[in-house]
C-alpha positions as CSV (number, residue, x, y, z in Angstrom):
1,M,-20.5,-0.5,-7.7
2,K,-18.4,-1.5,-4.7
3,V,-15.1,0.3,-4.1
4,L,-12.2,-0.5,-1.7
5,I,-10.0,2.4,-0.7
6,S,-6.7,1.3,0.8
7,T,-5.1,4.3,2.6
8,D,-1.4,4.5,3.6
9,I,0.3,7.6,5.1
10,E,3.8,8.0,3.6
11,G,2.4,9.3,0.3
12,V,0.0,11.8,1.9
13,A,0.6,15.5,1.1
14,G,2.7,17.2,3.8
15,V,4.2,14.0,5.1
16,F,8.0,13.7,4.9
17,H,9.6,12.5,8.1
18,H,9.6,9.3,10.1
19,E,8.2,11.0,13.1
20,Q,5.0,11.8,11.2
21,V,4.3,8.2,10.5
22,R,5.1,6.7,14.0
23,S,2.6,7.0,16.8
24,G,3.4,8.7,20.1
25,N,4.3,12.2,19.1
26,P,2.4,15.4,18.0
27,E,3.6,15.2,14.4
28,Y,2.0,11.8,14.0
29,E,-1.3,13.1,15.4
30,R,-1.4,15.8,12.8
31,A,-0.3,13.4,10.0
32,R,-3.1,10.9,10.8
33,L,-5.6,13.7,10.3
34,L,-4.1,14.5,6.9
35,M,-4.4,10.8,6.0
36,T,-8.0,10.9,7.1
37,H,-8.8,14.0,4.9
38,E,-7.3,12.3,1.8
39,A,-9.4,9.1,2.6
40,N,-12.5,11.3,2.8
41,A,-11.7,12.9,-0.5
42,A,-11.4,9.5,-2.1
43,I,-14.8,8.4,-0.5
44,A,-16.4,11.5,-1.9
45,G,-15.0,10.8,-5.4
46,A,-16.3,7.2,-5.2
47,F,-19.8,8.2,-4.3
48,E,-19.8,11.0,-6.9
49,A,-19.0,8.3,-9.5
50,G,-22.0,6.2,-8.4
51,A,-20.5,3.8,-5.8
52,T,-23.1,2.0,-3.8
53,E,-20.7,0.7,-1.1
54,V,-17.3,2.0,-0.1
55,L,-14.9,0.2,2.3
56,V,-11.9,2.2,3.6
57,N,-9.0,0.0,4.7
58,D,-6.6,1.7,7.2
59,S,-3.4,0.3,5.8
60,H,-0.6,1.9,7.8
61,G,1.3,0.4,10.7
62,G,-1.1,-0.9,13.3
63,F,-4.0,-0.3,10.9
64,R,-5.8,2.0,13.3
65,N,-4.6,5.5,12.4
66,M,-7.7,7.3,11.1
67,P,-10.2,8.3,13.8
68,P,-13.4,6.5,12.7
69,D,-15.6,9.4,13.8
70,L,-13.8,11.7,11.4
71,L,-14.3,9.4,8.3
72,D,-17.2,10.1,5.9
73,A,-20.2,8.3,7.5
74,R,-21.2,6.9,4.1
75,A,-18.2,4.5,4.2
76,Q,-17.3,1.5,6.4
77,A,-13.9,1.3,8.0
78,V,-11.6,-1.7,7.9
79,M,-9.3,-1.4,10.8
80,G,-7.0,-3.4,13.2
81,K,-4.7,-6.4,12.9
82,P,-3.9,-9.2,12.3
83,R,-5.9,-9.8,9.2
84,Y,-5.1,-12.2,6.4
85,L,-5.4,-9.8,3.5
86,S,-3.6,-6.9,5.3
87,M,-3.6,-3.7,3.2
88,M,-6.1,-5.3,0.9
89,A,-8.6,-6.6,3.5
90,G,-12.1,-6.2,2.2
91,V,-11.2,-7.0,-1.4
92,D,-12.8,-10.4,-0.9
93,N,-16.3,-8.8,-0.3
94,G,-17.2,-8.5,-4.0
95,M,-15.4,-5.3,-4.7
96,D,-15.3,-3.9,-8.3
97,A,-12.4,-1.5,-7.9
98,V,-9.5,-0.6,-5.6
99,C,-8.1,2.9,-5.0
100,M,-4.8,3.3,-3.3
101,I,-4.4,6.6,-1.4
102,G,-1.1,7.8,0.2
103,Y,1.1,5.1,-1.2
104,H,4.9,5.3,-1.6
105,S,7.9,4.0,-3.5
106,R,9.4,0.6,-2.9
107,A,12.4,-0.2,-0.7
108,Q,15.6,1.2,-2.1
109,G,13.6,3.6,-4.2
110,R,14.2,7.4,-4.4
111,G,10.8,8.2,-3.1
112,I,9.8,9.9,0.2
113,L,9.9,7.4,3.1
114,A,10.4,4.6,0.6
115,H,10.1,1.0,2.0
116,T,8.4,-2.3,1.4
117,I,6.1,-3.5,4.2
118,N,8.8,-3.4,6.9
119,S,11.7,-1.0,6.5
120,F,13.6,-2.8,9.3
121,A,13.4,-6.2,7.7
122,F,13.2,-6.0,3.9
123,A,15.5,-4.4,1.4
124,R,14.0,-5.9,-1.7
125,V,11.0,-8.2,-2.4
126,R,10.6,-10.1,-5.7
127,F,7.6,-12.1,-6.8
128,N,8.4,-14.3,-9.8
129,G,11.5,-12.3,-10.5
130,V,9.6,-8.9,-10.5
131,E,10.7,-6.4,-7.8
132,L,7.6,-5.0,-6.2
133,G,6.7,-2.5,-3.5
134,E,3.6,-2.6,-1.4
135,A,1.4,-1.3,-4.2
136,G,2.5,-4.0,-6.6
137,I,2.3,-6.8,-4.0
138,Y,-1.2,-5.8,-2.9
139,G,-2.3,-4.9,-6.4
140,A,-1.4,-8.5,-7.4
141,L,-3.4,-9.7,-4.4
142,A,-6.4,-7.7,-5.6
143,G,-5.8,-9.1,-9.1
144,E,-6.1,-12.6,-7.7
145,Y,-9.6,-11.7,-6.7
146,G,-10.3,-10.2,-10.1
147,V,-10.3,-6.6,-8.9
148,P,-8.3,-3.9,-10.7
149,V,-6.4,-1.0,-9.1
150,V,-8.0,2.0,-10.9
151,M,-6.5,4.9,-9.0
152,A,-3.5,5.6,-6.8
153,S,-1.9,8.7,-5.2
154,G,1.5,9.4,-3.9
155,D,4.8,11.1,-4.8
156,D,6.3,11.3,-8.3
157,V,8.7,8.3,-7.7
158,F,5.8,6.1,-6.6
159,I,3.9,7.0,-9.8
160,E,6.9,6.4,-12.0
161,E,7.5,3.0,-10.5
162,H,3.8,1.9,-10.8
163,R,2.6,3.2,-14.2
164,P,3.9,0.0,-15.9
165,V,2.2,-2.1,-13.2
166,F,-1.2,-0.4,-13.4
167,P,-1.2,1.0,-17.0
168,H,-5.0,1.6,-16.9
169,A,-5.0,3.4,-13.5
170,T,-5.4,7.1,-12.9
171,F,-2.5,8.6,-10.8
172,V,-2.6,11.7,-8.6
173,Q,0.7,13.2,-7.6
174,T,0.6,14.7,-4.1
175,K,4.2,15.7,-3.9
176,R,7.6,15.5,-5.6
177,A,10.5,13.8,-3.9
178,T,13.9,15.5,-3.5
179,G,15.2,13.0,-1.0
180,Q,14.1,10.2,1.4
181,T,12.7,12.8,3.8
182,S,12.3,15.9,1.7
183,G,10.3,17.2,-1.2
184,I,7.8,19.7,-2.6
185,S,4.1,19.1,-1.6
186,L,0.7,20.2,-2.7
187,S,-1.2,21.8,0.1
188,P,-3.5,19.3,1.8
189,A,-6.6,21.1,0.3
190,Q,-5.1,20.9,-3.2
191,A,-4.2,17.2,-2.7
192,C,-7.7,16.3,-1.5
193,S,-9.4,18.1,-4.4
194,A,-7.1,16.3,-6.9
195,I,-7.8,12.9,-5.2
196,Q,-11.6,13.4,-5.3
197,V,-11.5,14.3,-9.0
198,G,-9.0,11.4,-9.7
199,V,-11.2,8.8,-8.0
200,A,-14.3,9.9,-9.8
201,A,-12.6,10.0,-13.2
202,A,-11.0,6.6,-12.6
203,L,-14.3,4.9,-11.7
204,A,-16.1,6.5,-14.6
205,Q,-13.6,4.5,-16.8
206,L,-13.9,1.3,-14.8
207,G,-14.8,-0.7,-17.9
208,T,-11.3,-0.2,-19.4
209,A,-9.4,-1.3,-16.2
210,R,-7.7,-4.7,-16.0
211,P,-6.5,-6.5,-12.9
212,F,-2.8,-6.9,-12.3
213,V,-2.4,-10.7,-12.3
214,L,0.6,-12.8,-11.3
215,A,0.1,-16.5,-12.1
216,G,1.0,-19.0,-9.4
217,P,3.0,-20.6,-8.1
218,I,4.8,-17.5,-6.8
219,A,8.6,-17.7,-6.3
220,V,9.4,-15.1,-3.5
221,H,12.9,-13.8,-3.1
222,I,13.6,-11.4,-0.2
223,Q,16.7,-9.5,0.3
224,T,16.9,-8.8,4.0
225,Q,18.4,-5.7,5.6
226,T,21.0,-7.8,7.5
227,P,22.3,-11.4,7.4
228,A,21.0,-11.7,10.9
229,L,17.5,-11.3,9.6
230,A,18.1,-14.0,7.0
231,D,19.4,-16.3,9.9
232,L,16.1,-15.6,11.7
233,F,13.8,-16.2,8.8
234,C,15.4,-19.5,7.9
235,Q,14.3,-20.9,11.2
236,W,11.1,-21.4,9.1
237,P,11.7,-24.8,7.6
238,T,10.3,-24.1,4.2
239,L,12.6,-21.1,3.5
240,Q,15.8,-21.4,1.5
241,R,19.0,-19.5,2.2
242,L,19.9,-18.0,-1.2
243,D,22.7,-15.7,-0.1
244,G,24.0,-14.0,3.1
245,D,21.2,-11.6,3.1
246,E,18.7,-13.3,0.8
247,V,16.0,-15.9,1.4
248,G,13.4,-17.5,-0.8
249,F,10.3,-19.6,-0.8
250,E,7.5,-20.7,-3.1
251,A,3.8,-20.1,-2.5
252,P,0.9,-21.5,-4.4
253,T,-0.9,-18.1,-4.7
254,V,-0.2,-14.4,-4.2
255,E,-2.4,-14.5,-1.1
256,A,-0.3,-17.3,0.4
257,A,2.9,-15.4,-0.5
258,V,1.6,-12.2,1.2
259,R,0.6,-14.0,4.3
260,M,4.1,-15.5,4.5
261,V,5.9,-12.2,4.0
262,N,3.8,-10.7,6.7
263,C,4.7,-13.5,9.1
264,L,8.4,-12.8,8.4
265,S,7.8,-9.2,9.1
266,A,6.3,-10.1,12.4
267,M,9.2,-12.4,13.2
268,S,11.7,-9.6,12.6
269,T,10.6,-7.8,15.8
270,L,12.7,-10.4,17.7
271,L,15.8,-8.6,16.4
272,R,14.8,-5.1,17.0
């Protein structure tokens, strides 16, 4: 059994503020260790359930947050960017299951540090009319490779949003949101224990899991944070201007759609 663990940081227990998720300050240095501990808990749960190979995808920001020397040595680390499959890199290596650790609510959601891919650029992202956050987008990418999301952790809003998307998955709540930058958290030790148990339990029921599949072609509609960003994105000839702050395009597959959205995210730095 081959397992991909995709690890973000905003859904990690004890993480509430933007400073904790941006490099260059002591709060981030502590938060990246909390992220690493939760990844290690997921690795332990995967091997407990009989995994023969585990890849851990560092899926936050620059994709090099977790110190490799602190990760469980039984796993292999997927780090750095750019990479075509982004937060789901590694799923094309014959994986049997995906676990999402430290994930968060979509943009405009009520969850802690809620956003979708790029909080500066995107207000809403829809694939074939369905509004999705990062978990939904990358879960659909895994689904295109025939791989189900079997387990996910994060705050209560993230879980509420994604139960309909991944109805067969096991969810672990690490904290409860009371605002965009406030909430009530499990202790890191409690969260890690729950994640290890959750991963092991989810993989034990792998036979009942089903991939989240969106059939192509994929119509992508993006509401931008400002009309200026829509101006910028429509420099790309295949994009259509749908409204003052909305653009759209069609992609043949989820993978092609994801790669395009990430190109727009990179473009947005021109207006920062």
